[in-house]
C-alpha positions as CSV (number, residue, x, y, z in Angstrom):
1,M,28.3,-114.3,145.1
2,I,30.4,-111.0,143.9
3,G,33.7,-110.8,145.1
4,K,35.4,-107.3,145.5
5,L,38.5,-106.7,143.6
6,E,40.2,-105.0,146.7
7,N,39.5,-108.4,148.5
8,L,42.0,-110.1,146.3
9,P,45.9,-110.5,148.3
10,N,48.5,-108.0,147.8
11,E,50.3,-110.5,146.0
12,I,48.1,-111.3,143.3
13,L,46.9,-107.5,143.1
14,L,50.7,-107.0,142.3
15,M,50.6,-109.5,139.5
16,I,47.9,-107.7,137.8
17,F,49.6,-104.8,138.3
18,S,52.6,-106.2,136.4
19,N,50.7,-106.5,133.5
20,I,49.5,-103.1,133.4
21,K,51.2,-100.1,131.9
22,W,52.2,-97.5,134.3
23,F,49.9,-94.7,133.7
24,E,47.0,-97.0,133.3
25,M,47.4,-98.1,136.8
26,I,47.4,-94.6,138.2
27,E,44.8,-93.3,136.2
28,S,42.5,-96.7,137.0
29,F,43.2,-97.3,140.6
30,W,45.1,-94.3,142.3
31,S,42.7,-92.6,145.0
32,L,40.5,-95.7,145.4
33,N,41.5,-96.5,148.9
34,Q,44.8,-96.0,150.9
35,Q,45.5,-99.8,149.8
36,F,45.4,-99.0,146.3
37,N,47.8,-96.2,146.7
38,S,50.1,-98.2,149.0
39,L,50.0,-100.7,146.5
40,I,50.5,-98.6,143.6
41,G,53.5,-96.7,144.9
42,F,55.2,-99.8,146.1
43,K,54.8,-101.1,142.2
44,I,56.6,-98.1,140.8
45,S,59.1,-97.4,143.9
46,G,59.9,-101.1,143.1
47,D,60.8,-100.6,139.2
48,N,62.7,-97.4,140.2
49,G,61.3,-96.1,136.6
50,I,59.3,-95.1,134.1
51,N,59.0,-96.4,130.8
52,I,57.6,-94.3,128.1
53,S,58.1,-96.4,125.1
54,E,54.3,-97.0,123.8
55,E,53.0,-95.8,120.8
56,C,52.0,-92.1,120.3
57,L,48.2,-93.0,121.3
58,Y,49.3,-92.7,125.2
59,F,51.5,-89.5,125.1
60,N,48.8,-87.7,125.8
61,K,47.8,-89.6,128.6
62,Y,51.8,-89.5,130.0
63,Y,51.2,-85.9,129.8
64,K,48.3,-85.0,131.5
65,I,49.6,-87.6,134.5
66,L,53.1,-86.4,134.9
67,S,51.7,-82.5,134.8
68,S,48.9,-83.2,136.9
69,T,48.9,-82.5,140.6
70,L,47.5,-85.8,141.3
71,F,51.0,-87.2,139.9
72,N,53.0,-84.8,142.1
73,S,51.1,-86.1,144.8
74,L,52.6,-89.7,144.4
75,S,54.5,-90.5,147.6
76,C,56.8,-92.7,144.8
77,I,58.0,-89.8,143.2
78,P,61.5,-89.7,144.9
79,Y,61.9,-93.2,144.5
80,I,61.8,-93.1,140.5
81,K,65.7,-93.1,139.2
82,W,65.5,-93.7,135.9
83,I,63.2,-92.7,132.7
84,R,63.2,-93.7,129.3
85,I,61.3,-91.8,126.4
86,D,60.9,-93.4,123.2
87,G,60.0,-90.5,120.8
88,R,60.0,-92.4,117.3
89,N,56.1,-92.2,116.9
90,S,55.7,-89.0,118.8
91,S,55.9,-85.3,118.5
92,C,57.0,-85.3,122.5
93,C,60.2,-83.2,121.8
94,D,58.5,-80.1,123.3
95,I,57.2,-81.5,126.5
96,I,59.9,-83.9,127.5
97,S,61.5,-80.8,129.8
98,Q,57.9,-80.1,131.3
99,W,58.1,-84.1,132.4
100,I,61.6,-83.7,133.9
101,F,61.3,-80.3,135.2
102,D,58.4,-78.6,137.3
103,G,59.1,-75.0,136.0
104,N,62.9,-74.6,136.8
105,I,62.8,-77.4,140.0
106,L,63.6,-81.0,138.7
107,R,60.5,-83.1,139.8
108,F,62.3,-86.3,140.1
109,I,64.7,-85.5,142.5
110,N,66.9,-89.1,142.7
111,L,66.7,-89.3,138.7
112,K,70.1,-90.7,138.0
113,K,69.4,-92.5,134.5
114,L,67.8,-90.6,131.2
115,I,67.1,-92.7,128.1
116,L,66.1,-90.8,125.0
117,I,65.4,-92.7,121.5
118,E,65.0,-90.6,118.3
119,C,63.5,-87.7,120.4
120,Y,63.6,-84.7,118.2
121,V,66.1,-82.2,119.3
122,I,64.8,-78.4,120.1
123,E,67.1,-76.3,122.0
124,K,65.2,-76.6,125.0
125,L,65.8,-79.8,125.4
126,I,69.6,-79.0,124.7
127,E,69.8,-76.5,127.5
128,N,68.1,-78.8,130.1
129,L,70.3,-81.6,128.9
130,S,73.5,-79.5,129.5
131,L,71.9,-79.2,132.9
132,L,71.4,-82.7,133.8
133,I,74.8,-83.8,132.9
134,E,76.5,-81.3,135.1
135,H,74.3,-81.5,138.3
136,Q,72.2,-84.7,138.3
137,L,72.5,-87.7,136.0
138,D,75.1,-90.6,136.5
139,E,74.2,-92.5,132.9
140,L,72.7,-90.9,129.5
141,I,71.6,-93.0,126.7
142,L,71.1,-90.8,123.6
143,R,70.3,-91.9,119.7
144,F,69.2,-89.2,118.4
145,D,66.3,-88.1,115.6
146,K,67.8,-88.6,111.9
147,D,66.5,-85.7,111.0
148,I,68.7,-83.4,113.3
149,F,71.1,-84.4,111.0
150,K,69.5,-82.7,108.0
151,I,68.3,-79.4,109.2
152,S,71.4,-77.7,108.4
153,H,71.3,-79.1,104.6
154,H,67.7,-78.1,104.3
155,E,68.1,-74.5,105.3
156,R,71.2,-74.1,103.7
157,S,69.3,-75.3,100.3
158,S,65.9,-73.3,100.7
159,G,67.9,-70.2,101.8
160,I,66.8,-69.8,105.5
161,I,70.6,-69.5,106.0
162,A,73.9,-68.9,104.1
163,C,76.0,-72.0,102.8
164,N,78.7,-70.4,105.0
165,Q,76.5,-70.1,108.3
166,E,75.5,-72.8,110.7
167,P,71.8,-73.2,112.0
168,K,71.7,-72.0,115.9
169,L,70.3,-75.5,116.8
170,M,73.0,-77.5,115.2
171,L,75.4,-75.1,116.9
172,M,74.2,-75.8,120.4
173,F,74.0,-79.5,119.6
174,K,77.7,-79.5,118.5
175,E,78.3,-78.0,121.5
176,F,76.3,-80.2,123.7
177,L,78.2,-83.3,122.3
178,R,81.7,-81.5,123.2
179,E,80.1,-81.0,127.0
180,L,80.0,-84.6,126.9
181,F,83.7,-84.9,127.4
182,S,84.3,-82.2,129.3
183,V,84.6,-81.0,132.8
184,K,81.5,-79.9,132.9
185,C,79.9,-83.3,132.3
186,Q,79.7,-85.5,135.7
187,L,78.1,-89.0,133.9
188,T,79.8,-92.0,134.9
189,S,78.3,-93.8,131.8
190,I,77.3,-92.5,128.4
191,E,76.0,-94.4,125.5
192,L,75.7,-92.1,122.4
193,D,75.0,-93.1,118.6
194,I,76.0,-90.4,116.4
195,S,76.8,-93.0,113.5
196,D,73.9,-91.0,110.8
197,D,75.8,-87.7,110.8
198,D,76.2,-86.8,107.3
199,F,78.9,-84.3,105.1
200,S,76.1,-81.2,105.7
201,T,76.2,-81.3,109.6
202,N,79.8,-83.2,109.8
203,I,79.7,-83.4,113.4
204,H,82.6,-85.5,113.1
205,R,84.8,-82.6,111.9
206,S,83.9,-80.6,114.5
207,Y,85.9,-83.1,117.1
208,S,88.8,-82.9,114.8
209,L,92.5,-83.1,116.4
210,S,95.0,-81.1,115.9
211,I,97.9,-82.9,115.2
212,G,100.7,-81.8,117.3
213,A,101.5,-84.4,119.7
214,H,101.9,-82.9,122.9
215,S,99.9,-79.5,122.5
216,N,97.6,-78.7,125.2
217,V,95.2,-76.5,122.7
218,I,92.7,-78.2,120.3
219,N,91.1,-75.7,118.1
220,N,92.5,-72.9,120.1
221,E,90.9,-74.3,123.3
222,L,92.1,-75.7,126.3
223,I,91.7,-79.2,126.9
224,T,89.4,-80.2,129.4
225,H,88.8,-83.6,130.9
226,C,85.9,-85.6,132.0
227,M,87.0,-87.0,135.2
228,N,84.1,-89.3,136.5
229,L,83.4,-91.1,133.0
230,R,83.9,-94.8,133.8
231,Y,81.7,-96.5,130.7
232,L,81.7,-95.3,127.1
233,H,79.6,-97.1,124.3
234,I,79.6,-94.9,121.3
235,H,78.9,-95.2,117.4
236,L,80.7,-93.6,115.0
237,I,81.3,-92.9,111.1
238,Y,85.1,-92.7,111.5
239,G,87.8,-93.7,114.1
240,Y,89.9,-90.4,114.1
241,I,87.1,-88.9,116.6
242,L,88.1,-91.5,119.2
243,E,91.6,-89.6,119.6
244,Y,89.5,-86.6,120.7
245,I,87.4,-89.0,123.3
246,I,90.3,-90.6,124.7
247,Q,92.3,-87.5,125.3
248,R,89.5,-86.0,127.3
249,T,88.6,-89.3,129.2
250,P,91.3,-90.1,131.5
251,A,89.2,-91.9,134.0
252,L,87.3,-94.7,131.4
253,E,87.2,-98.5,132.8
254,I,85.2,-99.7,129.7
255,L,85.5,-98.8,126.4
256,S,83.2,-100.0,123.7
257,V,82.9,-98.0,120.0
258,Q,81.8,-99.0,117.0
259,F,82.6,-97.2,113.4
260,K,80.0,-97.5,110.6
261,D,82.3,-97.0,107.8
262,G,85.9,-97.5,108.7
263,L,88.5,-97.1,111.4
264,V,90.4,-94.2,110.2
265,K,89.4,-91.5,107.3
266,Q,92.8,-89.9,106.5
267,S,91.1,-87.2,104.5
268,S,89.9,-85.7,107.6
269,Y,93.9,-84.6,108.2
270,E,94.7,-83.4,104.7
271,L,94.6,-79.7,106.0
272,Q,96.5,-79.9,108.5
273,L,99.4,-81.7,106.7
274,Q,101.7,-78.8,107.4
275,Q,101.8,-79.4,110.8
276,F,102.2,-83.0,110.8
277,V,106.1,-83.6,110.5
278,P,107.4,-80.5,111.9
279,N,105.4,-81.2,115.1
280,L,107.1,-84.2,115.6
281,F,110.6,-83.0,114.8
282,N,110.0,-80.5,117.3
283,C,109.0,-82.7,119.8
284,R,112.0,-84.8,119.6
285,S,114.3,-81.5,119.6
286,M,112.8,-80.7,122.9
287,G,113.6,-84.4,124.3
288,L,109.9,-84.8,124.6
289,E,109.3,-88.0,122.9
290,N,109.0,-90.4,125.6
291,S,108.2,-88.8,129.0
292,N,106.3,-91.7,130.8
293,A,109.7,-93.8,131.8
294,E,107.7,-96.3,133.5
295,S,105.7,-97.0,130.5
296,S,106.1,-100.2,128.4
297,S,104.5,-99.0,125.3
298,P,106.8,-98.0,122.6
299,S,108.5,-95.2,122.0
300,A,108.1,-93.0,118.5
301,D,111.3,-94.5,117.4
302,E,110.4,-97.9,118.3
303,L,107.1,-97.0,116.5
304,E,109.0,-96.1,113.4
305,T,111.0,-99.2,113.1
306,R,108.0,-101.8,113.9
307,E,105.6,-100.0,111.9
308,I,106.5,-97.2,109.9
309,E,109.5,-97.6,107.8
310,P,107.8,-101.1,106.2
311,F,104.5,-99.5,105.5
312,I,106.7,-96.3,103.7
313,S,108.5,-98.8,101.8
314,T,105.4,-100.3,100.7
315,I,103.9,-97.1,99.8
316,A,107.4,-96.1,97.8
317,T,107.6,-99.0,95.7
318,D,103.6,-98.8,94.6
319,E,104.2,-97.3,91.5
320,N,100.2,-96.3,91.1
321,S,100.6,-94.1,94.1
322,S,100.5,-90.5,93.6
323,S,102.9,-88.4,95.0
324,A,100.1,-86.6,97.3
325,S,98.6,-89.9,98.6
326,V,102.3,-91.0,99.3
327,M,102.4,-87.8,101.3
328,R,99.3,-88.2,102.7
329,K,99.8,-91.8,104.6
330,T,103.2,-90.9,105.3
331,A,102.5,-87.6,107.3
332,F,99.4,-90.2,108.8
333,L,101.9,-93.0,110.2
334,Y,104.6,-89.9,111.7
335,H,101.3,-88.7,113.2
336,C,100.3,-92.2,115.0
337,A,103.9,-92.2,115.9
338,S,103.9,-88.6,117.5
339,L,101.2,-89.5,119.8
340,Q,102.9,-90.7,122.7
341,T,101.5,-92.8,125.8
342,D,101.2,-89.4,128.1
343,Y,98.9,-88.8,125.1
344,F,96.6,-92.0,124.9
345,L,96.7,-92.2,128.9
346,I,93.5,-94.1,130.3
347,P,95.3,-95.9,132.7
348,K,92.1,-97.3,134.5
349,L,91.1,-99.0,131.2
350,K,90.0,-102.5,132.1
351,C,87.8,-103.5,129.0
352,F,88.4,-102.6,125.7
353,I,85.6,-103.3,122.7
354,I,86.1,-102.4,119.2
355,K,83.6,-103.1,115.9
356,S,84.9,-101.9,112.9
357,V,84.9,-102.2,108.9
358,I,88.6,-102.3,107.7
359,I,89.2,-101.7,104.0
360,N,93.0,-101.0,103.8
361,D,96.4,-101.6,105.4
362,S,96.7,-97.9,107.0
363,Q,93.5,-98.6,109.1
364,L,95.1,-102.1,110.3
365,N,98.3,-100.1,111.4
366,Y,96.3,-97.5,113.1
367,L,94.3,-100.2,115.2
368,K,97.8,-101.4,116.0
369,W,98.9,-98.5,117.3
370,I,95.8,-98.2,119.3
371,L,95.8,-101.5,121.0
372,N,99.7,-100.7,121.6
373,N,98.6,-98.3,123.8
374,V,96.2,-99.6,125.6
375,N,98.1,-102.9,126.4
376,Y,97.4,-102.8,129.6
377,I,93.7,-104.1,129.3
378,E,92.4,-107.1,130.8
379,K,89.9,-108.0,128.4
380,L,89.9,-106.9,124.6
381,K,86.8,-107.9,122.3
382,I,87.2,-107.1,118.5
383,R,84.6,-107.8,116.0
384,L,86.3,-106.7,112.1
385,D,84.9,-107.3,108.9
386,I,88.0,-106.7,106.4
387,K,86.9,-105.7,103.2
388,K,90.0,-105.7,101.3
389,S,90.2,-106.6,97.7
390,V,89.7,-110.3,97.5
391,E,92.9,-110.3,94.8
392,E,95.0,-109.8,97.9
393,N,93.8,-112.9,99.6
394,F,94.2,-111.4,102.8
395,I,94.0,-114.7,105.1
396,V,93.9,-114.2,108.7
397,N,96.4,-117.0,110.8
398,R,98.1,-116.5,114.0
399,N,100.9,-114.3,112.5
400,I,98.4,-111.9,111.4
401,I,96.5,-111.6,114.7
402,Y,99.9,-111.0,116.5
403,K,101.0,-108.3,114.1
404,Y,97.5,-106.3,114.2
405,F,95.0,-107.8,116.8
406,L,97.2,-107.7,119.9
407,P,99.4,-105.3,121.7
408,D,102.8,-106.2,121.1
409,V,103.5,-106.3,125.0
410,S,100.2,-107.5,126.6
411,R,100.7,-107.5,130.5
412,N,97.6,-108.1,131.7
413,L,95.2,-109.6,129.3
414,L,93.2,-112.1,130.6
415,D,90.3,-112.5,128.1
416,F,91.0,-112.4,124.5
417,D,87.5,-112.4,122.4
418,F,87.7,-112.2,118.8
419,Y,85.7,-112.6,115.6
420,I,87.1,-111.7,112.3
421,A,85.5,-111.9,108.5
422,S,88.0,-111.5,106.1
423,K,87.5,-111.4,102.1
424,C,90.1,-113.6,100.5
425,K,90.0,-115.5,97.4
426,S,90.1,-119.5,98.8
427,L,91.4,-121.5,101.8
428,L,91.9,-124.8,101.5
429,S,91.2,-127.3,104.3
430,N,94.6,-128.1,105.2
431,D,95.1,-124.3,105.4
432,I,92.3,-124.4,107.9
433,H,93.7,-127.2,109.9
434,R,97.0,-125.7,110.2
435,I,95.6,-122.2,111.2
436,I,93.7,-123.8,113.9
437,N,96.5,-125.8,115.1
438,S,98.7,-122.8,115.5
439,F,96.9,-121.6,118.1
440,K,96.7,-125.0,119.9
441,T,100.2,-124.9,120.2
442,D,101.3,-121.3,120.3
443,R,102.6,-120.5,124.2
444,F,100.8,-117.3,124.5
445,F,97.4,-118.9,123.5
446,V,98.1,-121.9,125.7
447,N,98.8,-120.1,128.9
448,H,96.1,-118.0,128.5
449,I,93.7,-120.4,127.5
450,F,92.4,-119.1,124.3
451,T,93.1,-122.2,122.0
452,N,89.4,-123.0,121.3
453,V,90.0,-121.2,117.7
454,Q,87.7,-121.8,115.0
455,C,88.0,-121.2,111.2
456,V,86.0,-122.1,108.3
457,F,85.6,-120.8,104.7
458,D,82.8,-119.5,103.2
459,P,83.3,-120.2,99.0
460,V,79.8,-118.1,97.9
461,M,80.7,-115.2,99.9
462,S,84.5,-115.9,99.6
463,Y,84.8,-115.2,103.1
464,Q,86.9,-116.6,106.0
465,Y,85.6,-116.4,109.6
466,L,88.1,-116.6,112.3
467,S,86.9,-116.7,116.0
468,S,87.9,-117.4,119.4
469,T,85.2,-119.3,120.4
470,R,82.4,-120.3,117.8
471,I,81.5,-119.6,113.9
472,I,78.3,-117.7,113.5
473,N,77.3,-118.5,110.0
474,P,74.9,-115.6,108.3
475,K,71.4,-116.7,107.7
476,R,71.4,-117.2,103.7
477,F,68.5,-118.1,101.4
478,D,67.8,-117.6,97.9
479,G,66.4,-114.1,97.5
480,M,68.1,-112.3,100.1
481,I,69.6,-109.0,98.9
482,D,71.4,-107.6,102.1
483,L,73.5,-109.7,104.3
484,P,73.4,-108.4,107.5
485,T,76.7,-107.3,109.2
486,I,79.1,-109.6,111.1
487,F,78.3,-107.3,114.0
488,D,74.4,-108.4,113.6
489,W,74.8,-112.0,112.3
490,E,73.9,-114.2,115.3
491,H,70.4,-111.8,115.9
492,P,69.5,-109.7,112.7
493,K,67.6,-107.0,113.4
494,Y,66.3,-106.4,109.5
495,I,67.0,-108.3,106.5
496,Q,65.7,-107.5,102.7
497,I,64.6,-110.3,100.0
498,D,63.3,-110.4,96.5
499,L,60.5,-112.1,95.7
500,C,61.7,-115.2,93.8
501,P,60.0,-118.7,93.4
502,S,61.9,-120.1,96.8
503,T,59.9,-116.9,98.9
504,S,57.2,-118.8,99.8
505,L,59.5,-121.5,101.4
506,F,61.3,-119.2,103.3
507,L,58.2,-117.7,104.6
508,K,57.0,-121.3,105.8
509,Q,60.2,-121.7,107.9
510,I,60.3,-118.1,109.0
511,N,59.7,-118.9,112.5
512,T,62.4,-121.8,112.5
513,I,65.0,-119.5,110.5
514,F,64.4,-116.5,112.9
515,P,62.8,-117.4,116.3
516,Y,63.1,-113.8,117.5
517,R,61.7,-110.2,116.2
518,I,63.1,-109.4,112.7
519,H,62.2,-106.7,110.2
520,I,62.0,-107.8,106.5
521,K,61.6,-105.5,103.7
522,F,60.2,-107.3,100.4
523,S,61.6,-105.6,97.0
524,M,58.8,-105.5,94.6
525,A,59.0,-103.8,90.8
526,H,57.8,-100.2,90.9
527,H,54.4,-98.7,89.4
528,D,54.3,-100.8,85.7
529,K,51.3,-100.3,83.5
530,C,51.3,-104.2,82.5
531,I,48.3,-105.3,84.6
532,D,49.7,-108.9,84.5
533,K,52.4,-107.4,87.0
534,N,50.3,-105.5,89.0
535,K,48.1,-108.6,89.3
536,L,51.0,-110.7,90.4
537,R,52.1,-108.2,93.1
538,A,48.7,-107.7,94.4
539,E,48.4,-111.4,94.9
540,V,51.8,-112.0,96.7
541,L,50.5,-108.8,99.2
542,A,47.2,-110.5,99.8
543,Y,49.5,-113.6,100.9
544,L,52.1,-111.9,103.2
545,I,49.0,-109.5,104.4
546,S,46.8,-112.3,105.4
547,M,50.0,-114.1,107.1
548,P,49.9,-112.5,111.0
549,I,46.7,-113.1,112.9
550,Q,46.6,-109.6,113.9
551,L,48.3,-107.3,111.7
552,I,49.4,-103.9,113.6
553,Y,51.6,-102.4,111.9
554,L,52.3,-102.1,107.5
555,R,54.5,-100.1,105.8
556,I,54.2,-100.8,101.7
557,E,56.4,-98.7,99.6
558,Q,53.5,-97.1,97.2
559,Y,49.8,-96.5,98.0
560,E,48.8,-97.5,94.5
561,W,50.1,-100.9,95.8
562,L,46.8,-101.3,98.4
563,L,44.6,-100.1,95.5
564,H,45.6,-103.1,93.2
565,L,45.3,-105.4,96.0
566,V,41.4,-104.5,96.4
567,E,41.1,-104.4,93.4
568,Y,43.0,-107.6,92.0
569,A,43.3,-109.8,94.8
570,S,40.8,-109.1,97.3
571,D,39.5,-112.9,96.9
572,K,42.9,-114.1,98.1
573,L,43.0,-111.9,100.8
574,R,42.1,-112.7,104.4
575,K,38.5,-111.3,105.7
576,N,39.5,-108.4,107.7
577,A,42.9,-108.4,107.0
578,L,43.6,-105.1,107.1
579,S,40.8,-103.7,109.7
580,T,43.5,-104.8,112.9
581,V,46.4,-102.1,111.0
582,R,47.0,-99.2,113.8
583,H,49.9,-97.9,112.1
584,V,50.2,-97.4,108.3
585,E,53.1,-95.9,105.9
586,F,53.6,-95.6,102.2
587,C,54.5,-93.1,99.6
588,L,52.1,-90.7,98.1
589,T,52.8,-89.8,94.4
590,S,52.7,-85.9,93.7
591,C,49.3,-84.2,92.9
592,Y,50.7,-81.7,90.8
593,Y,53.0,-83.9,88.6
594,G,52.1,-87.2,86.6
595,S,49.3,-88.6,84.9
596,N,45.7,-87.7,85.8
597,E,44.7,-90.5,87.5
598,S,48.2,-90.5,89.7
599,I,47.3,-86.6,90.4
600,Q,43.8,-87.4,91.6
601,M,45.1,-90.4,93.4
602,G,44.9,-88.5,97.0
603,K,41.5,-87.8,97.1
604,N,40.6,-91.6,97.6
605,L,43.1,-92.1,100.3
606,I,40.5,-91.1,103.4
607,P,38.1,-92.9,102.1
608,F,39.9,-95.9,101.5
609,L,41.6,-95.6,104.9
610,S,38.3,-95.4,106.8
611,R,36.9,-98.5,105.0
612,Y,39.5,-100.8,105.2
613,M,41.6,-99.6,108.3
614,P,38.9,-97.5,110.6
615,Y,40.6,-98.4,113.8
616,L,44.2,-96.7,111.8
617,Q,45.8,-94.6,114.9
618,I,49.4,-93.5,112.9
619,L,49.6,-92.1,109.5
620,R,53.2,-91.7,108.1
621,L,53.3,-90.3,104.2
622,W,56.4,-89.7,102.0
623,R,55.7,-86.9,99.6
624,D,57.2,-86.0,96.6
625,D,56.3,-82.5,96.9
626,D,53.7,-80.2,99.8
627,F,52.5,-81.9,102.7
628,A,48.8,-81.9,101.2
629,W,47.8,-84.9,99.4
630,T,45.0,-83.5,97.4
631,P,45.8,-80.5,94.8
632,I,44.5,-76.6,95.0
633,P,42.2,-75.6,92.3
634,P,43.4,-76.1,88.6
635,S,42.9,-72.0,88.2
636,C,45.2,-71.0,91.1
637,W,48.4,-72.7,89.4
638,S,47.3,-74.2,85.9
639,R,48.4,-71.0,83.7
640,Y,51.8,-71.3,85.0
641,L,52.5,-74.7,83.4
642,N,53.8,-73.3,80.5
643,S,56.0,-71.2,82.4
644,S,59.7,-71.3,83.1
645,N,60.5,-73.3,86.4
646,R,61.4,-70.0,87.9
647,R,58.4,-68.2,87.2
648,R,56.3,-70.9,88.2
649,R,58.0,-71.3,91.3
650,L,57.6,-67.9,92.2
651,A,53.8,-68.0,91.1
652,L,53.5,-70.8,93.8
653,L,54.7,-68.6,96.5
654,I,51.9,-65.9,95.6
655,P,49.8,-65.1,98.9
656,E,46.7,-66.0,97.4
657,V,48.1,-69.4,96.3
658,I,49.8,-70.1,99.4
659,Q,46.5,-69.4,101.4
660,Q,44.7,-71.9,99.0
661,H,47.4,-74.6,100.0
662,V,46.9,-73.7,103.7
663,I,43.0,-74.0,103.1
664,V,43.2,-77.5,101.2
665,F,45.9,-78.9,103.9
666,E,43.1,-78.0,106.3
667,Q,40.6,-79.8,104.4
668,N,43.2,-82.9,104.3
669,I,43.9,-83.5,107.9
670,S,40.2,-82.5,109.3
671,E,38.7,-85.2,106.8
672,L,41.2,-87.6,108.2
673,V,40.5,-87.0,111.8
674,Q,37.0,-87.0,111.2
675,Q,36.5,-90.0,109.4
676,L,38.9,-92.2,111.3
677,K,37.8,-92.0,115.3
678,H,41.0,-93.4,116.7
679,F,43.4,-91.2,114.8
680,V,45.7,-89.5,116.8
681,Y,49.1,-88.9,115.2
682,L,50.0,-87.8,111.4
683,D,54.1,-87.7,110.2
684,I,54.6,-86.4,106.7
685,Y,57.9,-86.6,104.9
686,G,57.7,-84.1,101.8
687,Q,59.0,-80.4,100.8
688,T,57.7,-77.4,101.5
689,D,58.4,-73.8,101.1
690,R,59.7,-71.9,104.0
691,E,56.8,-69.1,103.3
692,K,54.1,-71.5,104.1
693,I,55.7,-73.0,107.3
694,E,53.9,-70.1,109.4
695,P,50.8,-70.2,107.9
696,Y,50.3,-73.9,108.2
697,R,51.4,-73.7,111.9
698,L,48.8,-71.1,112.2
699,M,46.3,-72.9,110.6
700,V,46.7,-76.0,112.6
701,Q,46.8,-74.0,116.2
702,T,43.4,-72.8,115.4
703,R,41.9,-75.7,114.0
704,F,43.2,-78.1,116.6
705,P,44.0,-76.1,119.2
706,N,45.0,-79.1,122.4
707,S,47.1,-80.4,119.5
708,R,51.0,-80.3,119.2
709,V,52.5,-80.1,115.9
710,F,56.2,-79.9,114.6
711,I,57.0,-78.2,111.2
712,H,60.1,-77.8,109.0
713,I,60.4,-77.4,105.3
714,S,60.7,-81.3,105.3
715,R,58.8,-82.9,107.6
716,F,55.3,-82.1,109.2
717,R,54.4,-83.9,112.4
718,L,50.9,-83.1,114.0
719,W,50.2,-85.1,117.3
720,L,46.3,-84.8,118.2
């Protein structure tokens, strides 16, 4: 007897739908009958959102469905309140706006939350995000593609723009980030990660404060406040930007901030030293030093007495301190003292979470100043990695906690959660017991039931660990190179290990050591002419690649290592171990410089992939030169080999030579698509000339009219 799917109870059908991607559910079952339409609408409206986080294989289907009349006819569209888009393996940046907007009309009228994970930024996306934060969204989570921080550097170095100019896209991007903390923003929650900012873009500098304590003008602009923002989680590089943000978000209730390189970067204030002391004394002469009489925060005079004078004494007695260094540190401390409570007023703040690296006393003093200005919070969570010199033997005890990590007056504190790792030379067991017992007898800690303090000393790493609850021991083993930061000890996402005799034992115990998903990078020697070393590496790779039952993602440093794997260790490689690979990444040597063997290596790339990885969908390459992986005919460039670098460079930009590059690159891509029937996404990091960008773009649009392409001088992405 043959049954029909629609005869199953609705409860079972909904369970089936729960294991099917939402777009497959619509594509397969929508319009079959009214029952399925109702169940699909119920399922999507119940989830209240769309998660577009699969590999780029599915993005074409996403686009076709979201832009079709079929999707617009779904009765569940008004119920969609959140959208999550992961752009790490796609070139979806130019169609995100098309998914969310139907022309100039918002498609999802009840959209309140948008999550963009590493989606490449373009001008249209920034424009639409500005509209959304002003008129539509309540929550925004942004983690930008790292390439946005490299654009200005490449465009300046290649001469596309002058060194003293800023790319239009970067100007728009910086302006949007400022809008997030302005009156224009109506968001209640923001999660923002700009920790990959570099010196060339220097987004942090664009937030830099004028140092005047009571000035209403910053960078010649009137201060505007973001009055709706209640929750902020932000990942920064330096600490000084925190002042800018707090001044503009007076309604914050929860503030979580993580600093990548340190709590404060004093050099950011050097150009403004002339303003520090005059502003301080002008404030006092005008009687503005303590305008908020009801506040229990320390006044400027109290801050000087409590923090500045002892520290200035320390600086003055340091024979190694230069005059400029003394002036800079002194001015910075006066800057902290001159900023009053009315300047740092976030009266609704209940929870403050801070994670940072600490490298000197000035950063500890800066942290103390911040805590004194939020002494009314109910919950304080601190995660610190203190990397002061081991010779200082900086031991964190109860007195240090009071001195640096608690407000001088804690009016409402109900929950104090701290985990501090401090570099120190030694810590005896008696000292450890004394530290723990001091918290158990302290009135403040006893009254607030903060007495479950734990302390241990790690003699291998020369670290003291002090925690308000429990000690999280970092997982270590022989061959481990990079120890995860204190912020990731409990559930590290990435580790790097060196190959050594104990690696085999580690791999056998990996499920016990790391029961959750983790990325492991194995460090191996680079290319070596020694055949024995190449064979040994190939055997290790064969063992590693054969471990997974179904290997999907493979990232290997050199393409040549794959060739060695097949040549020297095919007998140790599990049968068809590479056939399940869908995503592969590796470096490919230059096809113009090096030995004849390395130059010609790219010619075997597609035959190798089609033979050993026939179901490959994603290929990511790192190149030392242009995007094509096979060379143009030698007749076009060989006669310039003995010329000067400048002449050889100019010769490669002759129109006939550029055309040869375009032809060869088209042949490469065409062969790739023809030989790999499941292939959908090509991503190449390289270095081309700006004169080739438009010819490459026209070639792709002509040869692959239904594809989406993104080309920059350092990146080529093709989405088929």
